[in-house]
C-alpha positions in Angstrom: -7.4 -25.0 28.9 -8.0 -21.3 28.8 -10.9 -19.9 26.8 -10.1 -18.1 23.6 -11.1 -14.8 25.2 -8.7 -15.5 28.1 -5.8 -16.2 25.7 -6.4 -13.0 23.8 -6.8 -11.0 27.0 -3.4 -12.3 28.2 -1.9 -9.5 26.1 -1.9 -5.9 27.4 -2.3 -3.5 24.5 -2.4 -0.5 26.9 1.3 -0.8 27.8 3.5 1.9 26.2 6.5 0.7 24.3 8.9 1.1 27.2 6.7 -1.2 29.4 5.3 -3.4 26.7 5.8 -7.1 26.2 5.3 -9.1 23.0 2.1 -11.0 22.4 2.1 -14.3 24.3 3.7 -17.5 22.9 0.3 -19.1 22.8 -0.8 -16.8 20.0 1.8 -18.4 17.8 0.9 -22.1 18.6 -2.8 -22.1 19.4 -5.0 -23.4 16.6 -7.9 -21.4 17.8 -6.0 -18.1 17.4 -4.9 -19.2 13.9 -8.6 -19.9 12.9 -9.7 -16.6 14.3 -6.9 -14.8 12.4 -8.2 -16.2 9.1 -11.7 -15.0 10.0 -10.7 -11.5 11.1 -7.2 -10.4 10.1 -7.1 -12.0 6.7 -10.8 -12.1 5.7 -11.4 -8.5 6.6 -8.2 -6.8 5.4 -7.1 -5.9 1.9 -5.1 -8.7 0.5 -2.8 -8.7 -2.6 -4.0 -11.0 -5.4 -2.2 -9.8 -8.5 0.0 -7.4 -10.3 -1.9 -5.0 -12.5 0.2 -6.1 -15.5 -1.3 -9.6 -15.2 -4.8 -8.2 -15.8 -4.3 -5.7 -18.6 -6.5 -7.3 -21.3 -10.2 -8.1 -21.2 -10.6 -11.7 -20.1 -7.3 -11.8 -18.2 -7.8 -13.5 -14.8 -5.9 -14.5 -11.7 -6.9 -17.0 -9.1 -5.8 -17.4 -5.5 -6.9 -18.4 -2.0 -7.4 -16.0 0.9 -8.3 -17.2 4.4 -9.3 -20.5 2.9 -11.6 -18.9 0.3 -11.0 -19.4 -3.5 -10.9 -16.1 -5.3 -10.8 -15.0 -9.0 -10.1 -11.5 -10.3 -10.9 -10.8 -13.9 -10.8 -7.9 -16.4 -14.3 -7.5 -17.9 -15.2 -6.6 -21.4 -16.0 -3.1 -20.1 -12.3 -2.8 -18.9 -13.4 -3.0 -15.2 -11.6 -5.2 -12.7 -13.9 -7.4 -10.6 -13.2 -9.9 -7.9 -15.4 -12.9 -7.2 -15.5 -16.0 -5.0 -14.3 -18.7 -7.3 -17.2 -20.9 -6.4 -19.8 -22.1 -8.9 -23.4 -21.4 -7.7 -24.5 -24.9 -8.9 -22.4 -27.4 -6.8 -19.6 -25.3 -5.5 -16.7 -26.4 -7.7 -14.0 -23.9 -8.6 -15.0 -22.2 -11.8 -11.5 -21.2 -13.0 -8.9 -23.8 -12.2 -5.6 -22.3 -13.5 -3.6 -19.8 -11.5 -3.9 -17.3 -14.3 -4.9 -17.0 -17.9 -7.2 -15.4 -20.5 -10.8 -16.5 -21.2 -13.8 -15.2 -23.2 -16.1 -16.4 -20.4 -15.8 -18.2 -17.1 -16.9 -21.8 -17.3 -17.1 -24.3 -14.5 -15.5 -27.6 -15.5 -17.9 -29.7 -13.4 -21.3 -29.2 -15.1 -20.4 -26.5 -17.6 -22.2 -23.6 -16.0 -21.0 -20.5 -17.7 -20.5 -17.0 -16.4 -19.7 -13.7 -18.2 -16.5 -11.8 -17.4 -18.8 -9.6 -15.3 -19.9 -12.6 -13.2 -23.4 -13.0 -14.6 -24.7 -16.5 -15.0 -25.2 -17.1 -18.7 -25.3 -20.8 -19.4 -27.0 -23.7 -17.4 -26.9 -26.9 -19.5 -29.8 -29.3 -19.1 -31.6 -27.1 -16.6 -35.0 -26.7 -18.2 -38.0 -27.4 -16.0 -36.4 -26.2 -12.8 -38.9 -24.2 -10.9 -38.3 -20.9 -8.9 -34.8 -20.5 -10.3 -33.7 -17.0 -11.2 -30.5 -17.0 -13.3 -29.9 -13.3 -12.4 -29.7 -14.3 -8.8 -27.1 -17.0 -9.2 -24.1 -15.2 -10.6 -20.7 -15.3 -9.0 -20.6 -13.7 -5.6 -18.5 -10.5 -5.7 -15.7 -9.4 -3.4 -14.4 -5.8 -3.1 -11.5 -4.9 -5.4 -9.0 -2.1 -5.3 -6.0 -1.0 -7.3 -3.0 0.7 -5.8 0.2 1.5 -7.6 1.2 -1.7 -9.4 -1.1 -4.1 -7.5 -4.6 -5.4 -7.2 -6.1 -6.1 -3.8 -9.4 -7.7 -2.7 -11.2 -7.9 0.6 -13.6 -10.7 1.5 -15.7 -8.9 4.0 -16.6 -5.2 4.3 -19.0 -5.6 7.2 -18.2 -3.8 10.5 -19.0 -5.3 13.9 -19.8 -2.1 15.7 -17.8 -3.4 18.7 -15.5 -0.8 20.4 -12.0 -2.2 20.7 -9.7 -2.0 23.7 -7.1 0.7 22.8 -3.9 2.0 24.4 -4.1 5.0 26.6 -1.4 7.2 25.1 -3.0 9.8 22.9 -0.9 9.1 19.8 -1.4 5.4 20.2 -5.1 5.9 20.8 -5.4 7.6 17.4 -3.5 4.8 15.6 -5.5 1.9 17.0 -8.9 3.5 17.0 -8.3 4.7 13.4 -7.5 1.1 12.5 -10.7 -0.1 14.1 -12.7 2.4 12.2 -10.9 1.9 8.9 -10.6 -1.9 9.1 -13.6 -2.1 6.7 -12.7 1.1 4.7 -13.9 1.7 1.2 -11.5 1.1 -1.8 -11.0 4.9 -2.0 -9.4 5.0 1.4 -7.1 2.0 0.8 -4.3 2.5 1.6 -4.3 5.5 3.9 -3.6 8.9 2.4 -0.4 9.1 4.4 1.0 5.9 2.9 -0.2 6.9 -0.6 1.6 10.2 -0.3 4.9 8.6 0.9 4.9 5.9 -1.8 3.9 8.1 -4.8 7.2 10.0 -5.1 9.1 6.7 -5.4 7.7 6.2 -8.9 7.0 2.5 -8.5 5.3 2.5 -11.9 8.7 2.9 -13.5 9.8 -0.4 -12.1 9.2 -3.6 -14.1 8.4 -7.0 -12.7 11.1 -9.6 -13.5 10.7 -12.7 -11.4 8.7 -14.4 -8.6 10.1 -16.8 -5.9 8.4 -18.8 -3.2 9.8 -19.5 0.2 8.4 -21.9 2.9 9.1 -21.1 6.5 8.5 -23.6 9.3 7.0 -21.0 11.6 3.8 -19.1 12.3 3.2 -16.2 9.9 3.6 -13.7 12.8 7.2 -14.9 13.5 8.1 -13.8 10.0 6.4 -10.4 10.4 8.0 -9.9 13.9 11.4 -10.6 12.3 10.7 -8.0 9.6 9.6 -5.4 12.0 12.4 -5.5 14.6 13.9 -2.3 13.4 17.0 -4.0 12.0 17.8 -5.4 15.4 18.8 -8.8 13.9 20.6 -7.5 10.8 24.1 -7.1 12.3 23.9 -10.6 13.7 22.3 -12.6 10.9 22.7 -10.6 7.7 26.4 -9.6 7.5 26.1 -8.7 3.8 23.1 -6.5 4.3 24.5 -5.0 7.4 27.6 -3.9 5.4 25.5 -1.5 3.3 23.2 -0.1 6.0 24.0 2.7 8.4 22.7 0.8 11.4 23.2 3.6 13.9 20.9 5.9 11.8 18.2 3.3 11.1 14.8 4.9 11.7 11.3 3.5 12.4 8.1 5.5 11.7 4.6 4.1 12.4 1.5 5.1 10.6 -2.0 4.0 11.5 -1.7 0.6 9.8 1.8 0.6 8.4 5.4 1.0 9.4 8.4 2.5 7.5 11.8 1.3 8.4 14.6 3.3 6.7 18.3 3.4 6.6 21.0 5.4 4.8 22.9 3.2 2.4 26.7 3.2 2.6 29.4 2.0 0.2 32.5 2.1 2.3 33.3 -1.3 3.7 30.4 -2.9 1.8 30.6 -6.6 1.2 31.2 -7.0 -2.6 28.2 -9.0 -3.6 25.7 -6.9 -1.6 27.4 -3.6 -2.3 27.2 -4.2 -6.0 23.4 -4.4 -6.0 22.2 -2.4 -3.0 23.1 1.2 -3.8 21.6 4.7 -3.6 21.0 7.1 -0.8 18.5 5.2 1.3 16.8 1.8 1.8 13.1 1.9 2.5 11.2 -1.0 4.1 7.4 -0.6 4.2 5.2 -3.0 6.0 1.4 -2.8 5.4 -0.8 -4.5 8.0 -1.1 -7.4 8.1 1.2 -9.2 5.6 2.5 -7.1 2.7 6.0 -5.6 2.5 7.7 -3.3 0.1 11.6 -3.2 0.1 12.8 -0.3 -2.0 16.3 0.6 -3.2 17.5 2.8 -5.9 16.4 1.1 -9.2 15.2 -2.0 -7.5 12.4 -3.3 -5.4 11.0 -6.5 -4.0 7.7 -7.2 -2.4 6.9 -9.9 0.2 3.4 -11.4 0.6 3.2 -13.5 3.8 0.6 -16.3 3.5 -0.2 -18.5 6.5 -0.7 -22.2 5.7 -1.1 -23.5 9.2 -0.2 -22.6 12.7 3.5 -23.3 12.0 3.8 -23.1 8.2 4.1 -19.9 6.2 4.7 -19.2 2.5 6.3 -15.9 1.6 6.0 -14.9 -2.1 8.7 -12.5 -3.3 8.3 -10.5 -6.5 11.4 -8.7 -7.9 11.2 -5.4 -9.8 13.9 -3.4 -11.5 14.1 -0.1 -13.4 16.1 -1.8 -16.2 15.0 -5.2 -17.3 16.9 -5.2 -20.6 19.3 -8.0 -21.6 22.2 -5.7 -20.6 20.9 -5.6 -17.0 20.2 -9.3 -16.7 23.3 -10.3 -14.9 23.1 -7.5 -12.4 19.4 -8.1 -11.7 20.0 -11.8 -11.2 22.8 -11.0 -8.8 20.4 -8.7 -6.9 17.8 -11.5 -6.6 20.5 -13.9 -5.4 21.4 -11.5 -2.6 17.7 -11.4 -1.6 17.6 -15.2 -1.6 20.6 -15.4 0.6 18.9 -13.1 3.1 15.8 -15.3 3.1 17.7 -18.5 3.8 19.3 -16.7 6.8 15.9 -15.7 8.0 14.5 -19.2 7.5 16.8 -20.7 10.0 16.2 -18.1 12.7 12.4 -18.2 12.2 12.4 -22.0 12.6 14.4 -21.6 15.8 12.0 -19.0 17.2 9.0 -21.2 16.4 10.6 -24.1 18.3 11.3 -21.8 21.3 7.7 -20.5 21.3 6.6 -24.1 22.1 8.9 -24.3 25.1 7.5 -24.2 28.6 10.4 -21.8 29.4 9.0 -18.9 27.3 5.7 -16.9 27.5 6.5 -13.4 26.3 9.5 -11.1 25.8 10.2 -7.4 26.1 10.6 -5.0 23.3 13.4 -2.6 22.4 12.3 1.0 22.6 15.0 2.0 20.1 14.2 -0.8 17.6 10.8 -2.5 18.0 8.2 0.1 17.7 6.9 -1.5 14.5 6.5 -4.8 16.1 4.6 -3.1 19.0 2.2 -1.6 16.5 1.7 -4.9 14.8 0.8 -6.6 18.0 -1.7 -4.0 19.0 -3.4 -4.0 15.6 -3.6 -7.7 15.8 -5.1 -7.6 19.3 -7.7 -5.1 18.0 -8.8 -7.5 15.2 -8.8 -10.6 17.4 -10.7 -8.8 20.2 -13.4 -7.7 17.7 -13.6 -11.2 16.3 -14.0 -13.0 19.6 -16.7 -10.5 20.7 -18.9 -11.3 17.6 
């Protein structure tokens, strides 16, 4: 068996798009790669944990798991949002056990240790007589927290490694990947990049209202789903006939930032399939991917976001949140029709992602080539991933 370093080095990040191959099949099926991704890609990147509307009032909290770590984010009495490892400092039980709620304090159900909304240890039942114990040093362990647009993100680790990554030789690509290496542990003020902030701001996402959440399970590695998303619409004419009928495929564009990709297409009405055409309208469709696992799909008056969560080397959960400009009763039927169109697309993707994962296990496949016209976003994803994995294996 090849060493982990050899598996990672089997990918060439220096190849320009016209000469590049995909990451090797082993990256999608090797348990060691998956474990390293949790430690690097997911533990050290900004991860979505909640919508801001879930945490409006003091005491409101949301729990989740990131890279195997239990996390809680809570609105303090001082109106500040704070994130913590959801681990009691006494015997490691989860302090908050519901997915979300409101509380006056944070109390562990195991032995009743109690923390303030600001994470300070306040109550330790039957703990008199314990020597050399400082309550002030045993609060909940914090994680970095950032708010952007309608969402709350956390990052588990802000510590850099100081290791220089291998980067592509083309000047523009050098800038992209080296900036990612330097900003991989950026401060909340620099998340996301200024370029992405400036692009998103005019869309007025704050005017859209959350309506519904749906969960989808894919029998594939999380990267298969991301690859599929980033193929520049390459698969749309073949797999998504309804969506293809409203997109101007020949004028589909791909634009890479340092850690994001924007895919965009004019929206057309002539010849549109009835169900899709009724709910996918406006001038343009915008599809943003933010490294490594968050997507924003924007249409006029509607948006859905995708959060891709790995649950194993060949199991992935994708959480869809649906937003609309009008969530009144009068718009209910149209909004539900829009959600159903989205669900149909996901079912179509489920089948192909399962097929790809099966093929990645075949002895007949190692890596594929990339379309210069369509797959620049996928190329960026693979190089950013290489950078993180290379840094992780060097530690």
